[in-house]
All heavy atoms as an XYZ file, in Angstrom:
802
protein
N       2.363      6.204      1.383
C       1.223      6.710      2.069
C       1.665      7.508      3.289
O       2.714      7.191      3.870
C       0.323      5.611      2.524
C      -0.330      4.804      1.340
S      -1.436      5.821      0.281
C      -2.847      5.993      1.332
N       0.922      8.484      3.709
C       1.305      9.243      4.913
C       1.405      8.257      6.116
O       0.687      7.271      6.170
C       0.158     10.222      5.069
C      -0.457     10.339      3.766
C      -0.263      8.997      3.079
N       2.268      8.612      7.017
C       2.582      7.699      8.168
C       1.602      7.859      9.294
O       1.748      7.162     10.294
C       4.023      7.946      8.619
O       4.166      9.229      9.091
N       0.643      8.738      9.221
C      -0.321      8.910     10.328
C      -1.149      7.721     10.452
O      -1.905      7.295      9.538
C      -1.205     10.144     10.062
C      -0.486     11.462     10.297
C      -1.412     12.595     10.378
N      -2.424     12.327     11.392
C      -3.642     12.841     11.314
N      -3.974     13.664     10.340
N      -4.545     12.543     12.226
N      -1.122      7.096     11.613
C      -1.983      5.965     11.843
C      -3.443      6.343     11.905
O      -3.779      7.367     12.406
N      -4.258      5.468     11.426
C      -5.717      5.725     11.491
C      -6.286      6.709     10.453
O      -7.448      7.019     10.526
N      -5.451      7.147      9.549
C      -5.923      8.063      8.567
C      -6.886      7.376      7.643
O      -6.641      6.257      7.241
C      -4.767      8.654      7.780
N      -8.018      8.022      7.299
C      -8.938      7.439      6.311
C      -8.360      7.623      4.920
O      -7.347      8.326      4.732
N      -9.029      6.976      3.933
C      -8.522      7.062      2.604
C      -8.508      8.501      2.075
O      -7.531      8.932      1.457
C      -9.340      6.145      1.664
C      -8.909      6.346      0.196
C      -9.226      4.703      2.095
N      -9.581      9.253      2.337
C      -9.634     10.657      1.867
C      -8.523     11.451      2.482
O      -7.893     12.219      1.794
C     -10.995     11.283      2.150
C     -12.141     10.762      1.288
O     -11.769     10.114      0.247
O     -13.283     10.953      1.649
N      -8.305     11.318      3.808
C      -7.228     12.033      4.445
C      -5.875     11.642      3.912
O      -4.983     12.471      3.710
C      -7.268     11.794      5.987
C      -6.282     12.671      6.732
C      -6.372     12.433      8.233
O      -7.102     11.514      8.670
O      -5.733     13.212      8.954
N      -5.705     10.338      3.639
C      -4.399      9.867      3.096
C      -4.155     10.397      1.691
O      -3.031     10.891      1.436
C      -4.403      8.348      3.066
N      -5.134     10.393      0.849
C      -4.897     10.918     -0.527
C      -4.770     12.383     -0.519
O      -4.007     12.994     -1.344
C      -5.928     10.444     -1.570
C      -5.963      8.916     -1.674
C      -7.313     10.980     -1.278
N      -5.438     13.113      0.374
C      -5.238     14.587      0.510
C      -3.796     14.825      1.005
O      -3.167     15.810      0.598
C      -6.249     15.177      1.465
C      -7.658     15.161      0.877
O      -7.825     14.955     -0.339
O      -8.584     15.440      1.673
N      -3.270     13.963      1.856
C      -1.877     14.089      2.317
C      -0.913     13.843      1.139
O       0.117     14.556      1.057
N      -1.220     12.927      0.268
C      -0.367     12.699     -0.942
C      -0.384     13.939     -1.782
O       0.632     14.343     -2.365
C      -0.858     11.494     -1.690
C      -0.598     10.129     -1.017
C      -1.322      9.029     -1.802
C       0.907      9.883     -0.982
N      -1.579     14.574     -1.988
C      -1.680     15.775     -2.791
C      -0.817     16.895     -2.187
O      -0.158     17.641     -2.869
C      -3.132     16.189     -2.982
N      -0.947     17.000     -0.863
C      -0.115     18.024     -0.141
C       1.370     17.740     -0.304
O       2.165     18.694     -0.486
C      -0.557     18.075      1.296
N       1.753     16.507     -0.226
C       3.170     16.141     -0.441
C       3.650     16.462     -1.795
O       4.764     16.947     -2.038
C       3.415     14.661     -0.116
N       2.778     16.274     -2.822
C       3.118     16.626     -4.215
C       3.268     18.095     -4.328
O       4.205     18.611     -4.999
C       2.035     16.100     -5.155
N       2.418     18.881     -3.669
C       2.582     20.346     -3.636
C       3.901     20.770     -3.031
O       4.581     21.616     -3.589
C       1.422     20.986     -2.835
C       0.148     21.025     -3.563
O       0.151     20.859     -4.782
O      -0.926     21.245     -2.912
N       4.225     20.141     -1.904
C       5.524     20.504     -1.244
C       6.689     20.133     -2.057
O       7.761     20.820     -1.988
C       5.570     19.736      0.119
N       6.580     19.106     -2.927
C       7.677     18.691     -3.788
C       7.711     19.497     -5.091
O       8.576     19.319     -5.890
C       7.597     17.228     -4.107
N       6.690     20.375     -5.285
C       6.638     21.136     -6.519
C       6.019     20.461     -7.703
O       6.163     20.919     -8.846
N       5.363     19.316     -7.466
C       4.731     18.574     -8.576
C       3.284     19.132     -8.750
O       2.472     18.871     -7.873
C       4.748     17.118     -8.292
N       3.040     19.738     -9.850
C       1.704     20.253    -10.112
C       0.737     19.147    -10.529
O      -0.309     18.980     -9.954
N       1.136     18.426    -11.571
C       0.333     17.313    -12.024
C       1.250     16.091    -12.223
O       2.450     16.227    -12.296
C      -0.291     17.638    -13.409
O       0.678     17.843    -14.344
C      -1.264     18.814    -13.290
N       0.621     14.926    -12.233
C       1.422     13.694    -12.428
C       0.513     12.557    -12.815
O      -0.665     12.604    -12.671
C       2.150     13.378    -11.119
O       1.228     13.084    -10.094
N       1.185     11.568    -13.445
C       0.524     10.293    -13.635
C       0.520      9.532    -12.328
O       1.476      9.625    -11.573
C       1.264      9.490    -14.711
N      -0.509      8.778    -12.087
C      -0.649      8.009    -10.828
C      -0.766      6.557    -11.165
O      -1.597      6.190    -12.060
C      -1.893      8.496    -10.046
C      -2.117      7.663     -8.801
C      -1.731      9.980     -9.678
N       0.005      5.730    -10.482
C      -0.072      4.278    -10.657
C      -0.488      3.626     -9.348
O       0.134      3.920     -8.289
C       1.244      3.703    -11.115
S       1.204      1.927    -11.300
N      -1.494      2.829     -9.339
C      -1.914      2.101     -8.155
C      -1.770      0.636     -8.417
O      -2.324      0.039     -9.331
N      -0.895     -0.040     -7.619
C      -0.631     -1.452     -7.757
C      -1.282     -2.208     -6.624
O      -1.145     -1.843     -5.430
C       0.876     -1.723     -7.760
C       1.220     -3.170     -7.708
C       1.015     -3.954     -8.812
C       1.739     -3.793     -6.537
C       1.315     -5.339     -8.812
C       1.996     -5.122     -6.493
C       1.810     -5.900     -7.642
O       2.044     -7.222     -7.590
N      -2.036     -3.217     -6.951
C      -2.664     -4.095     -5.988
C      -3.516     -3.310     -4.964
O      -4.439     -2.692     -5.320
C      -1.629     -4.968     -5.290
O      -2.198     -5.988     -4.497
N      -3.119     -3.362     -3.683
C      -3.872     -2.602     -2.668
C      -3.800     -1.131     -2.832
O      -4.572     -0.392     -2.213
C      -3.339     -3.026     -1.264
C      -3.627     -4.463     -0.819
C      -2.890     -4.751      0.477
C      -5.094     -4.721     -0.669
N      -2.853     -0.644     -3.664
C      -2.719      0.760     -3.931
C      -3.691      1.288     -4.986
O      -3.813      2.468     -5.207
N      -4.429      0.367     -5.651
C      -5.326      0.763     -6.741
C      -6.493      1.607     -6.214
O      -6.793      2.646     -6.727
C      -5.819     -0.447     -7.489
N      -7.170      1.140     -5.125
C      -8.316      1.967     -4.651
C      -7.878      3.385     -4.206
O      -8.561      4.336     -4.572
C      -8.849      1.136     -3.491
C      -8.524     -0.294     -3.853
C      -7.166     -0.147     -4.492
N      -6.781      3.546     -3.463
C      -6.357      4.926     -3.122
C      -6.008      5.729     -4.370
O      -6.242      6.931     -4.408
C      -5.154      4.786     -2.201
C      -5.286      3.351     -1.653
C      -5.945      2.556     -2.702
N      -5.382      5.085     -5.377
C      -5.058      5.815     -6.598
C      -6.303      6.317     -7.281
O      -6.347      7.479     -7.776
C      -4.261      4.906     -7.576
N      -7.353      5.486     -7.346
C      -8.645      5.944     -7.898
C      -9.217      7.092     -7.096
O      -9.699      8.081     -7.634
C      -9.632      4.786     -8.015
C     -11.030      5.242     -8.376
C      -9.120      3.699     -9.024
N      -9.146      6.936     -5.814
C      -9.711      8.003     -4.927
C      -8.946      9.293     -5.114
O      -9.532     10.387     -5.110
C      -9.612      7.530     -3.408
C     -10.426      8.403     -2.562
C     -11.879      8.216     -2.811
N     -12.645      9.125     -2.002
C     -13.772      9.641     -2.391
N     -14.354      9.263     -3.494
N     -14.420     10.529     -1.590
N      -7.620      9.234     -5.253
C      -6.818     10.434     -5.535
C      -7.306     11.113     -6.855
O      -7.458     12.319     -6.897
C      -5.311     10.095     -5.603
C      -4.388     11.280     -5.948
C      -4.393     12.316     -4.836
C      -2.987     10.758     -6.173
N      -7.504     10.287     -7.846
C      -7.971     10.847     -9.132
C      -9.344     11.437     -9.027
O      -9.639     12.447     -9.679
C      -7.960      9.762    -10.176
N     -10.216     10.854     -8.212
C     -11.575     11.396     -8.023
C     -11.533     12.687     -7.219
O     -12.233     13.668     -7.583
C     -12.510     10.362     -7.332
C     -13.786     10.972     -6.887
C     -12.723      9.162     -8.304
N     -10.743     12.717     -6.153
C     -10.696     13.924     -5.315
C      -9.884     15.073     -5.891
O     -10.139     16.213     -5.585
C     -10.162     13.568     -3.898
C     -11.148     12.746     -3.081
C     -10.585     12.454     -1.719
N     -10.389     13.608     -0.863
C     -11.398     14.248     -0.179
N     -12.628     13.839     -0.250
N     -11.087     15.245      0.614
N      -8.893     14.735     -6.724
C      -8.000     15.772     -7.260
C      -7.804     15.552     -8.754
O      -6.675     15.381     -9.260
C      -6.660     15.725     -6.541
C      -6.773     15.906     -5.051
N      -6.956     17.140     -4.505
C      -6.808     15.004     -4.040
C      -7.042     16.982     -3.175
N      -6.937     15.742     -2.874
N      -8.885     15.597     -9.559
C      -8.770     15.292    -10.999
C      -7.885     16.319    -11.765
O      -7.260     15.951    -12.735
C     -10.210     15.350    -11.466
C     -10.931     16.201    -10.491
C     -10.274     15.953     -9.182
N      -7.755     17.520    -11.234
C      -6.916     18.549    -11.917
C      -5.445     18.218    -11.797
O      -4.594     18.737    -12.530
C      -7.244     19.928    -11.326
C      -6.714     20.156     -9.894
C      -7.494     19.469     -8.774
O      -8.540     18.855     -9.071
O      -7.048     19.557     -7.603
N      -5.082     17.308    -10.918
C      -3.680     16.972    -10.678
C      -3.232     15.714    -11.422
O      -2.037     15.459    -11.569
C      -3.427     16.686     -9.207
C      -3.692     17.861     -8.321
C      -3.578     17.350     -6.873
N      -3.784     18.430     -5.933
C      -2.765     19.213     -5.453
N      -1.560     18.979     -5.791
N      -3.017     20.164     -4.585
N      -4.199     14.856    -11.799
C      -3.887     13.565    -12.364
C      -4.026     13.579    -13.877
O      -5.075     13.796    -14.427
C      -4.858     12.510    -11.757
C      -4.601     11.106    -12.378
C      -4.761     12.442    -10.245
N      -2.846     13.384    -14.574
C      -2.831     13.366    -15.979
C      -3.073     11.964    -16.579
O      -3.473     11.845    -17.738
C      -1.456     13.898    -16.533
O      -0.438     13.041    -15.975
C      -1.208     15.307    -16.064
N      -2.791     10.934    -15.822
C      -3.052      9.542    -16.221
C      -3.273      8.702    -14.972
O      -2.639      8.999    -13.953
C      -1.909      9.060    -17.073
N      -4.016      7.673    -15.117
C      -4.268      6.743    -14.022
C      -3.997      5.301    -14.531
O      -4.634      4.858    -15.461
C      -5.703      6.837    -13.492
C      -6.141      5.933    -12.383
C      -5.283      6.178    -11.136
C      -7.594      6.129    -12.054
N      -3.032      4.660    -13.898
C      -2.686      3.282    -14.335
C      -2.961      2.368    -13.153
O      -2.401      2.573    -12.027
C      -1.185      3.205    -14.724
C      -0.832      1.789    -15.075
C      -0.880      4.137    -15.842
N      -3.791      1.375    -13.335
C      -4.123      0.420    -12.296
C      -3.545     -0.908    -12.674
O      -3.851     -1.469    -13.718
C      -5.671      0.345    -12.097
C      -6.372      1.645    -11.783
C      -7.830      1.414    -11.659
C      -5.791      2.314    -10.518
N      -2.677     -1.418    -11.840
C      -1.984     -2.684    -12.102
C      -2.329     -3.675    -11.074
O      -2.175     -3.518     -9.864
C      -0.453     -2.433    -12.106
O      -0.146     -1.414    -13.019
C       0.299     -3.693    -12.514
N      -2.858     -4.842    -11.514
C      -3.327     -5.919    -10.631
C      -4.243     -5.391     -9.558
O      -4.092     -5.775     -8.382
C      -2.109     -6.659    -10.053
N      -5.243     -4.607     -9.908
C      -6.189     -4.089     -8.896
C      -7.258     -5.145     -8.555
O      -7.355     -6.171     -9.199
C      -6.795     -2.924     -9.586
C      -6.860     -3.383    -11.027
C      -5.612     -4.106    -11.252
N      -8.000     -4.851     -7.550
C      -9.191     -5.675     -7.281
C     -10.392     -4.732     -7.116
O     -10.266     -3.615     -6.682
C      -9.018     -6.526     -6.023
C      -8.700     -5.751     -4.779
C      -9.744     -5.297     -3.971
C      -7.436     -5.471     -4.405
C      -9.481     -4.539     -2.818
C      -7.119     -4.705     -3.270
C      -8.149     -4.301     -2.456
N     -11.548     -5.247     -7.537
C     -12.790     -4.432     -7.522
C     -13.319     -4.339     -6.075
O     -13.875     -3.313     -5.673
C     -13.804     -4.993     -8.440
N     -13.200     -5.397     -5.340
C     -13.587     -5.454     -3.951
C     -12.790     -6.511     -3.250
O     -12.322     -7.478     -3.924
C     -15.138     -5.745     -3.843
C     -15.487     -7.073     -4.495
C     -15.510     -8.250     -3.688
C     -15.825     -7.170     -5.812
C     -15.795     -9.464     -4.276
C     -16.126     -8.377     -6.394
C     -16.131     -9.495     -5.602
O     -16.483    -10.719     -6.180
N     -12.620     -6.455     -1.988
C     -11.820     -7.466     -1.221
C     -12.621     -8.742     -1.135
O     -13.751     -8.760     -0.676
C     -11.567     -6.872      0.114
C     -12.614     -5.798      0.298
C     -12.987     -5.338     -1.081
N     -12.011     -9.842     -1.535
C     -12.638    -11.149     -1.357
C     -12.342    -11.639      0.047
O     -11.711    -10.928      0.836
C     -12.175    -12.129     -2.452
C     -10.695    -12.357     -2.430
O      -9.987    -11.938     -1.474
O     -10.161    -12.967     -3.361
N     -12.843    -12.845      0.369
C     -12.635    -13.373      1.736
C     -11.168    -13.496      2.081
O     -10.741    -13.211      3.207
C     -13.341    -14.722      1.872
C     -14.847    -14.619      1.701
N     -15.672    -13.825      2.465
C     -15.671    -15.245      0.841
C     -16.885    -13.956      2.075
N     -16.934    -14.808      1.088
N     -10.356    -13.975      1.131
C      -8.920    -14.144      1.372
C      -8.254    -12.814      1.702
O      -7.469    -12.718      2.630
C      -8.281    -14.774      0.137
C      -6.791    -14.965      0.270
C      -6.202    -15.579     -1.009
N      -4.789    -15.653     -0.961
C      -4.103    -16.652     -0.518
N      -4.692    -17.735     -0.074
N      -2.787    -16.613     -0.498
N      -8.630    -11.748      0.951
C      -8.030    -10.426      1.157
C      -8.490     -9.866      2.522
O      -7.652     -9.336      3.253
C      -8.417     -9.470      0.020
O      -7.987    -10.006     -1.184
C      -7.782     -8.099      0.267
N      -9.749    -10.003      2.840
C     -10.223     -9.532      4.171
C      -9.514    -10.285      5.309
O      -9.145     -9.646      6.286
C     -11.751     -9.651      4.255
C     -12.485     -8.540      3.514
C     -13.977     -8.532      3.902
N     -14.678     -9.713      3.540
C     -15.261     -9.945      2.341
N     -15.184     -9.058      1.413
N     -15.886    -11.091      2.157
N      -9.327    -11.545      5.157
C      -8.581    -12.302      6.189
C      -7.143    -11.838      6.290
O      -6.648    -11.665      7.418
C      -8.641    -13.799      5.863
C      -7.886    -14.697      6.861
C      -8.423    -14.591      8.217
C      -7.973    -16.151      6.325
N      -6.504    -11.637      5.173
C      -5.103    -11.191      5.183
C      -5.008     -9.829      5.856
O      -4.141     -9.598      6.694
C      -4.534    -11.174      3.752
N      -5.877     -8.912      5.484
C      -5.785     -7.526      6.068
C      -6.064     -7.610      7.585
O      -5.399     -6.906      8.342
C      -6.777     -6.585      5.373
C      -6.921     -5.299      6.088
C      -6.307     -6.351      3.890
N      -7.002     -8.439      7.986
C      -7.243     -8.557      9.405
C      -5.979     -9.096     10.144
O      -5.664     -8.601     11.196
C      -8.439     -9.538      9.616
O      -8.631     -9.800     10.971
N      -5.378    -10.076      9.566
C      -4.154    -10.622     10.142
C      -3.063     -9.590     10.214
O      -2.390     -9.467     11.199
C      -3.719    -11.871      9.345
C      -2.422    -12.519      9.848
C      -2.563    -12.994     11.290
C      -2.118    -13.741      8.914
N      -2.860     -8.811      9.106
C      -1.826     -7.783      9.049
C      -2.076     -6.765     10.136
O      -1.148     -6.328     10.873
C      -1.771     -7.086      7.724
C      -1.432     -7.981      6.579
C      -0.745     -9.149      6.632
C      -1.760     -7.783      5.229
N      -0.636     -9.716      5.332
C      -1.261     -8.894      4.475
C      -2.434     -6.782      4.538
C      -1.428     -8.998      3.109
C      -2.598     -6.906      3.158
C      -2.099     -8.023      2.467
N      -3.323     -6.330     10.329
C      -3.647     -5.375     11.371
C      -3.320     -5.923     12.768
O      -2.796     -5.227     13.589
C      -5.146     -4.984     11.300
C      -5.497     -4.038     10.198
C      -6.889     -3.628     10.200
N      -7.185     -2.736      9.119
C      -8.389     -2.627      8.556
N      -9.389     -3.324      8.968
N      -8.520     -1.752      7.548
N      -3.726     -7.114     13.021
C      -3.493     -7.779     14.312
C      -1.996     -7.875     14.612
O      -1.479     -7.602     15.691
C      -4.141     -9.120     14.423
C      -5.687     -9.034     14.456
C      -6.216     -8.418     15.752
O      -5.620     -8.623     16.841
O      -7.236     -7.729     15.663
N      -1.236     -8.324     13.550
C       0.214     -8.431     13.737
C       0.868     -7.103     14.006
O       1.691     -6.942     14.876
C       0.872     -9.091     12.505
C       0.593    -10.570     12.316
C       1.098    -11.029     10.961
C       1.288    -11.382     13.422
N       0.399     -6.096     13.236
C       0.954     -4.742     13.404
C       0.671     -4.183     14.793
O       1.507     -3.550     15.441
C       0.405     -3.822     12.372
C       1.036     -2.442     12.302
C       2.228     -2.269     11.681
C       0.419     -1.381     12.919
C       2.827     -1.001     11.606
C       1.004     -0.078     12.885
C       2.243      0.034     12.202
O       2.809      1.310     12.206
N      -0.528     -4.458     15.327
C      -0.941     -3.968     16.597
C      -0.112     -4.598     17.753
O      -0.093     -4.049     18.869
C      -2.415     -4.277     16.832
N       0.556     -5.720     17.510
C       1.404     -6.336     18.568
C       2.632     -5.493     18.859
O       3.304     -5.703     19.846
C       1.849     -7.746     18.184
O       2.790     -7.646     17.087
C       0.718     -8.628     17.870
N       2.940     -4.555     17.981
C       4.151     -3.747     18.100
C       5.372     -4.411     17.503
O       6.442     -3.808     17.442
N       5.233     -5.658     17.056
C       6.361     -6.359     16.406
C       6.247     -6.118     14.942
O       5.675     -6.915     14.219
C       6.294     -7.843     16.754
C       6.396     -8.135     18.249
C       6.289     -9.633     18.473
O       7.126    -10.401     18.010
N       5.276    -10.028     19.231
N       6.755     -5.033     14.469
C       6.597     -4.575     13.088
C       7.169     -5.594     12.087
O       6.749     -5.603     10.910
C       7.192     -3.224     12.846
C       6.680     -2.137     13.783
C       5.202     -1.929     13.588
N       4.728     -0.810     14.321
C       3.877     -0.843     15.346
N       3.413     -2.030     15.701
N       3.471      0.165     15.992
N       8.060     -6.430     12.497
C       8.688     -7.367     11.556
C       7.717     -8.463     11.202
O       7.776     -9.025     10.056
C       9.944     -7.967     12.204
C      10.873     -8.618     11.206
C      12.173     -8.922     11.808
N      12.126    -10.219     12.499
C      13.105    -10.663     13.243
N      14.174     -9.961     13.433
N      12.981    -11.849     13.815
N       6.785     -8.821     12.071
C       5.833     -9.929     11.772
C       5.003     -9.619     10.567
O       4.905    -10.457      9.631
C       5.006    -10.253     12.980
C       5.737    -10.931     14.125
C       4.793    -11.089     15.334
C       6.300    -12.267     13.723
N       4.315     -8.467     10.485
C       3.518     -8.248      9.281
C       4.366     -8.106      8.008
O       3.993     -8.574      6.958
C       2.766     -6.942      9.561
C       3.375     -6.370     10.757
C       4.104     -7.445     11.472
N       5.582     -7.597      8.146
C       6.472     -7.511      6.968
C       6.866     -8.887      6.485
O       6.896     -9.144      5.284
C       7.691     -6.709      7.359
N       7.160     -9.778      7.394
C       7.502    -11.178      7.029
C       6.334    -11.846      6.391
O       6.429    -12.589      5.396
C       7.986    -11.955      8.237
C       9.329    -11.558      8.735
C       9.750    -12.280      9.997
O       9.083    -13.250     10.382
O      10.775    -11.932     10.550
N       5.124    -11.649      6.954
C       3.928    -12.294      6.350
C       3.661    -11.753      4.986
O       3.305    -12.507      4.037
C       2.733    -12.087      7.267
C       1.523    -12.838      6.861
N       0.535    -12.299      6.113
C       1.167    -14.123      7.081
C      -0.395    -13.195      5.865
N      -0.020    -14.310      6.434
N       3.810    -10.416      4.776
C       3.605     -9.848      3.473
C       4.627    -10.384      2.514
O       4.277    -10.693      1.307
C       3.715     -8.330      3.557
C       2.482     -7.630      4.135
C       2.809     -6.197      4.493
C       1.327     -7.707      3.165
N       5.886    -10.519      2.866
C       6.912    -11.046      1.997
C       6.575    -12.512      1.631
O       6.717    -12.872      0.460
C       8.285    -10.980      2.664
N       6.195    -13.269      2.604
C       5.869    -14.678      2.355
C       4.715    -14.837      1.331
O       4.737    -15.666      0.464
C       5.479    -15.375      3.684
C       5.032    -16.788      3.580
C       6.187    -17.710      3.116
C       4.560    -17.314      4.947
N       3.714    -14.015      1.465
C       2.501    -14.142      0.633
C       2.563    -13.228     -0.618
O       1.778    -13.483     -1.555
C       1.252    -13.830      1.442
C       0.963    -14.932      2.421
O       0.592    -16.008      2.029
N       1.266    -14.702      3.684
N       3.364    -12.239     -0.628
C       3.370    -11.257     -1.732
C       4.532    -11.495     -2.719
O       4.454    -10.922     -3.848
N       5.546    -12.197     -2.325
C       6.697    -12.439     -3.235
C       6.760    -13.917     -3.626
O       6.409    -14.759     -2.804
C       7.973    -11.968     -2.516
C       8.058    -10.544     -2.034
C       9.296    -10.305     -1.167
C       8.013     -9.585     -3.194
N       7.191    -14.138     -4.831
C       7.293    -15.516     -5.284
C       8.448    -16.277     -4.651
O       9.426    -15.721     -4.204
N       8.313    -17.593     -4.670
C       9.331    -18.428     -4.087
C      10.703    -18.285     -4.762
O      11.733    -18.313     -4.100
N      10.717    -18.109     -6.076
C      11.980    -17.919     -6.827
C      12.691    -16.704     -6.323
O      13.907    -16.727     -6.064
C      11.737    -17.872     -8.318
O      11.026    -19.007     -8.740
C      12.989    -17.701     -9.099
N      11.993    -15.592     -6.177
C      12.614    -14.352     -5.697
C      13.111    -14.525     -4.263
O      14.229    -14.171     -3.929
C      11.607    -13.236     -5.773
C      12.121    -11.904     -5.179
C      12.984    -11.117     -5.951
C      11.841    -11.553     -3.864
C      13.466     -9.935     -5.405
C      12.363    -10.385     -3.303
C      13.170     -9.580     -4.101
N      12.276    -15.099     -3.403
C      12.654    -15.274     -2.008
C      13.862    -16.218     -1.883
O      14.761    -15.992     -1.049
C      11.518    -15.839     -1.152
C      10.379    -14.866     -0.877
C       9.202    -15.575     -0.221
C      10.886    -13.715      0.004
N      13.952    -17.220     -2.719
C      15.092    -18.137     -2.651
C      16.382    -17.459     -3.084
O      17.472    -17.896     -2.666
C      14.846    -19.371     -3.535
C      13.811    -20.322     -2.943
O      13.524    -20.215     -1.707
O      13.283    -21.155     -3.650
N      16.319    -16.401     -3.867
C      17.482    -15.679     -4.338
C      17.924    -14.568     -3.401
O      19.006    -13.987     -3.601
C      17.288    -15.139     -5.754
C      17.293    -16.183     -6.787
C      17.140    -15.570     -8.166
N      15.805    -14.960     -8.229
C      15.405    -14.082     -9.127
N      16.217    -13.677    -10.042
N      14.171    -13.624     -9.157
N      17.129    -14.219     -2.422
C      17.482    -13.133     -1.555
C      18.035    -13.639     -0.269
O      17.686    -14.752      0.201
C      16.240    -12.281     -1.249
O      15.242    -13.063     -0.691
C      15.716    -11.613     -2.508
N      18.912    -12.862      0.301
C      19.509    -13.278      1.618
C      18.447    -13.182      2.732
O      17.768    -12.159      2.832
C      20.684    -12.378      1.905
N      18.299    -14.238      3.536
C      17.330    -14.149      4.622
C      17.737    -13.141      5.664
O      18.836    -13.237      6.179
C      17.252    -15.578      5.118
C      18.580    -16.176      4.749
C      19.015    -15.488      3.491
N      16.877    -12.237      5.975
C      17.125    -11.272      7.028
C      16.105    -11.407      8.153
O      16.189    -10.729      9.153
C      17.072     -9.818      6.503
O      15.771     -9.597      5.948
C      18.147     -9.594      5.472
N      15.214    -12.332      7.947
C      14.110    -12.418      8.856
C      14.053    -13.691      9.722
O      13.242    -13.813     10.616
C      12.767    -12.363      8.130
S      12.575    -13.793      7.002
N      14.916    -14.624      9.397
C      14.696    -15.959      9.949
C      15.539    -16.324     11.158
O      15.615    -17.461     11.530
C      14.996    -16.987      8.859
S      13.946    -16.658      7.398
N      16.174    -15.320     11.775
C      16.980    -15.581     12.948
C      16.076    -15.571     14.207
O      14.899    -15.459     14.116
N      16.690    -15.742     15.368
C      15.928    -15.740     16.596
C      15.283    -14.402     16.861
O      15.822    -13.372     16.454
C      16.942    -16.041     17.685
C      18.304    -15.859     17.067
C      18.103    -15.946     15.590
N      14.170    -14.401     17.484
C      13.439    -13.149     17.773
C      13.816    -12.590     19.093
O      13.979    -13.063     20.063
C      11.919    -13.422     17.727
C      11.506    -13.893     16.392
C       9.996    -13.677     16.273
N       9.580    -14.253     14.996
C       9.577    -13.616     13.877
N      10.027    -12.396     13.799
N       9.187    -14.160     12.763
């Protein structure tokens, strides 16, 4: 996603379309995974001439209470300026224990 803070979904997907233009990609298949599913759908709606296929993997139709709480927490953590905190929380909740146990810890030292 574009790195501009505060961009709305329409502005973000228009930025993706512009990035595809800059890269010389006329059309492409689009895959939206999890939280990326709604922006992928929005991209297909706003730029249907560019999207040859739309694949939604583990999407959600609307955010449930757990998702709204998680997003609120991620925003608050991000706003602290300590970018590592939301990344650690996402890793903790988004990756399985088996995967985490096999990876070298890079997050667990003193802050």
